[in-house]
N, C-alpha and C positions, 0 to 999 in steps of 0.2 A: 474781088471782094476780100476785105480783111476780116479774119476770124480770130477768136481768142479762146484759149483753153489752158489746162495744166499740162506740163510736159511729162513724158514718160521716158524710160530708159531707151526706148526706140529712137528718141530724138537726140541721142548722144552726139553723133557725128555732126549734125546740123548745128548744135549748140557750140561745139568745139570750133566749127568754121565761123560762126557768127562772132565768137569771142576773138578769134585770130584776126578777123577783118576790122575789129574795132581797136585800132592801134592807139597807144598813148603818145601824144605829141610832146614836144619840148626839145631841149638841147640834146637829150638822149631819147630818141623815139623808140618805143618798145612795142613788139607784138606779143600779146599774151596767149600762150598755148596752154590748153588744159588736157593735153594728151596723157594717157589714152582714154581717160574716163572723166567727163565733165562733172559727174555727180559725186566723185570721190571727195573732192574738197568740201562739197556741201555736207556730206556725211560726217566729215570731221568737225564742221561747224555745229551740227545738231540736226534735229528733225527739220526737214526742209521742204518747201514747195517752190516750184518753178512755174511762173506764169509766162506764156509765150503768145506772140502775135504771128499770124501766118498770112501769106498771100498764096492762095491755093494750098499746096503741100509744103511750101518753103517757109521756114521760120525766119522772120525779119526783125524780131525784137524779143526781149526777155527781161524779167526782173525776178529776183529770188528773195526768199525770206527764210530765216533759220531760227529755231527756238533755242535759246540758251538760258542758263541760270547764272545770275550775278549777285554780288553784294551791293546793297545801297544802305548806308547808315548801319552797317554790320548785320543787316537782315537779308535774307535770300528772296529775290524777286525773279520772275520770268521776264525775258526781254526778247523782242523780235529783232534780229539782225538783218537789215536790208542791204543787198549787194547785187553785183552782176547785172546792173541796169544798163541796157544798151539797145539801140535801134540801128539797123543797117542804114548806112549813110544816105542811100538813094530814097529812103522812106522817112527821113526826118522832116520835122515841121508839118506833119500831116495829122497830128492828134493821136498817133499810135502810143507814144510814151505816156500821154495823159490817160489813155484808156487802160494801159497796163497798170498804172498807179491806182486807177479806180478799182480794178479787179483786186489788187493787193489790199487796198483800204477796206473793201467789202469783206475780204477774207479775215483780216486781223480783227475787225470789229465783230464779225459773226462768232468768233471764238472767245470773245470777251477779253482780248489782249489789252494791255495798257502801254508799257514802255516799248519804244522802238528806237533803234540806233542806226545811223547812216554815216558812212565815212566817205569823204570826197577829197580829192587833191586840192591843196591850197591854191586859191586863185581860180578854181573851176566852179563858177557860180551857176552854171546851166542846170545841174540836177535840182537846185533849190526851187526853180520855177515849177517843177512837176509836183512838188509836195506842199505848195503854198495854197492858202485860201480854199481848203477842201471843206465841204459841208460837214459840220458837226465834229470836225477833227482840228485840234490846235496845230499851229505850224511847228516845224522842227525848230529847236533853239540851239544856238552855237554854244558848245561847252568847252571850246578852246582848241589850241593847236597841239597836234601830236608830232613830235620829232622822231623820224625814222633814221636812226644812226646805223650806217653800214660800215663796219670796221674791216679794214683791209687785212687779209690773211698775212701771218708773219711766220717765217721759218724758225726763228729763234724760240726755243721753248723755255719760258721763264719758270724758275723754281723759287721757293721761299724757304728760308731755314727753319721757320716756325710752323708754317701751315702747309698741309698736304691735301691736294685735290685728289679725290678717289671716285672711280665709277661706283654708282650706288644703285641697288635694286629698288623698285617701287615698293615701299613698305607703308604700314599705317603711320609710323612715326614721320615719314617724309610727307605724306598727305596732310597730316595735322600741321606740320611746320609750314607748308605752303599755304594752307587755308588760313592759318593764323596771320600770315603776312598779307595775303591778298584780300582778306576781309576788311582790312584797313583802307583799301582803295574804294573809290566809288566806281561801280560797274566792274569791280574785280571778279575774275572768274571763280566759280565754285569748282574746285579741282577734285577730280576723281581718278581712280586707277585707269579707267577707260581712256581718259584724256592723255595719259602718259604712256600708253601702250607702244607707241612708235617713237618715243623720245629717248635720247641718251641723257642720263641723269648723272650729275657730278655734285659732290658735296664736300664741304670742309667741316670737320668736326672739332669740337672743343670739349675735352673731358667726356668723350663718348656721346656728346649731344650735338645735333646738327646746328651749326651757326651760320651756314651759307649753303645755298643750293642753286644750281643752274640746270635747266632742262633745254636741250638742243633738239631741234627738229630739222630734218632734211626733207623738204617737200618737192624736190626736183622730179619725183615720179608722179606728181599730181598737177603741178603747174610750172611753166617755164616762161620767163621773161626774155624774149629774144631781141637783141639790138638790131634795128632795121635802118637806123639813120643816126648820124652824129653831126652836130654843127661843126664848122671848120675849127672853132675854138676847142671843142671837145676832142676832135680827131687829133689835134696837136697835143693836147694835154695827155690823152691816153698813150700816144706814141712816146712822149717824154717819160711818163710814169712807168711804162713797160720797160724802157731802156734802163732806168735807174733801179727799178724793182729787181732786175736780175742781179744787180750789184748789192742792193741793200737787203735782199732776202725777203721781199714782200711778194704777195700773190700777183699774178698777171691779171691785167684788166681785160674785160671782154671786148672783142672787135665786132664789126658789123657782121650780121648773120650768125652770131654766136649767142648762146643763152648766157644770162648772168647767173653764174653758178654761185649759189648763196645758201647758207644755213641760217636758221632763225633761233634766237634765244626766246623760247616760248615763255619761260618763267625764270626770273632772277630774283631771289629772295636772300637778303643779307641782313643779319641782326644789326640794328642801329645804322644801317646804310654805311657800314665801315668802308671808307674809300679804298684802303689798301686791299681789302678782300674783293671788292667789286672789280678793281683793275686786275687783280690776280686771275679772277675767273674769266674776264673778258680776254685777257692775253692767252689764257689756256684755250679758249674757243678759237681765237685767231690762229693758233698753231694747228688746231684740228682742221680748219678749213684749208690752210696752206697744204697740209699733208694730203688732203683729198683733191688737190688741184682746183679748189674753188677760189673765188675772188673775195667774197665777203662773208661775214657773219653779222646779222642784223637784229636790232631790237627797237621796238616802238615804245616811246615814253611820252606822257603828257608833259606840256611845258612846265607844269608846277612840280613835277616829280624830282625829288632830291637826287635821284640817281644821275640826272643830267650833269650834276656838278662833279662827277667822279671820273670824267673821261679825259682830263687834261693830258696832253702828250701822246694820246692814242690816235693813229692815223685813221681817218674816217671821212665818209661823205654823208651829209645829212640832207634829207628832203623832208617836206612837211605836208601834213594833211589836216583836215578840219573834222572834228567830231560833232555830229548833230544828233540831238536827242529830243524826243517828244513823249508826252504822256497823253494817250488817246482819251483818257478819262479826266484830263485836265487836273491832274494831281500835282499842283504847283510845289508842294512841300518836297516831293521826290526830286523834282528838277533842281530846287534850291540846294538840297543836300549834295547832289552831284556837283553843282557849280562851286559850292563852298569847299568841297574836298578835293582830292586828287583823282581824276578819272583814269581809267585803264582800258586798254584794248589789246587783244591778241593779234598782232600783225603777221603771225605765221599763217593765219587763216584768211587774210585779206586777198 
């Protein structure tokens, strides 16, 4: 008999095991590890609930929802971030995913929630079927493609004769600068000191005022993407890249059974999207990951984000995902504001 309930911290290991068993397919197949604490990443996302399905005492499915605060049209709104939706392979196509979504829907409607966001890999349409045609709840709407740029670490440390990048403490000035920038995005994060407590912050200043800021996160202690399989094409490419990387001073690419060592650019705010400052900060981050023996530094940007135009000449691998948004209260004007603007999502927490 299948039963359903909210997860507790006692379910930690079972949730870790379920996540690890739900590998991501593709030319690079990945196992997602959430060692040592499944709930740590959820805590970083915000106040969270985990709905689980069990056969006996064994967890066979889960879906999570986290409360966040975001900007829409320059005003602050609560939003429910839906993630970690998975069902053990041998229990799929038995209605378990639908029931988990029913439990999730009942919860978010009971608390009077409105906006909800879902992120899925480009080309993966399966999750959409679980969230369609639900009684009294509109369907999720596609708000566009997000490009996840993974910049390869670089040994050479670039400097600029005019601009100096400096480590910076989290100050009220920094918080104000970041919120001024991210309030111009749709679904931009409302940034607090709490969100930056584990970040390494670097700024460029002009006449003692911040003109650019980058916040780096290392989440290897809360999630690890382990390579479990490579297509023959990718095996050959990685072999060639690693051979030339030793010569060119680029980071080593991960091999099978190795984690993809990666840092994330959680926030990148540059006045007027100045291309030379963006590239200067990206290259600075590339050097940091190289020195840590990591492979990549990653940032996720919506396809309409002007920052996408600043990366010419930088070695990177880009993958894509789709952002899906719904308003439970059928507030179409909110959806339209998001669609007409430039949406944002924090991919350090995905």
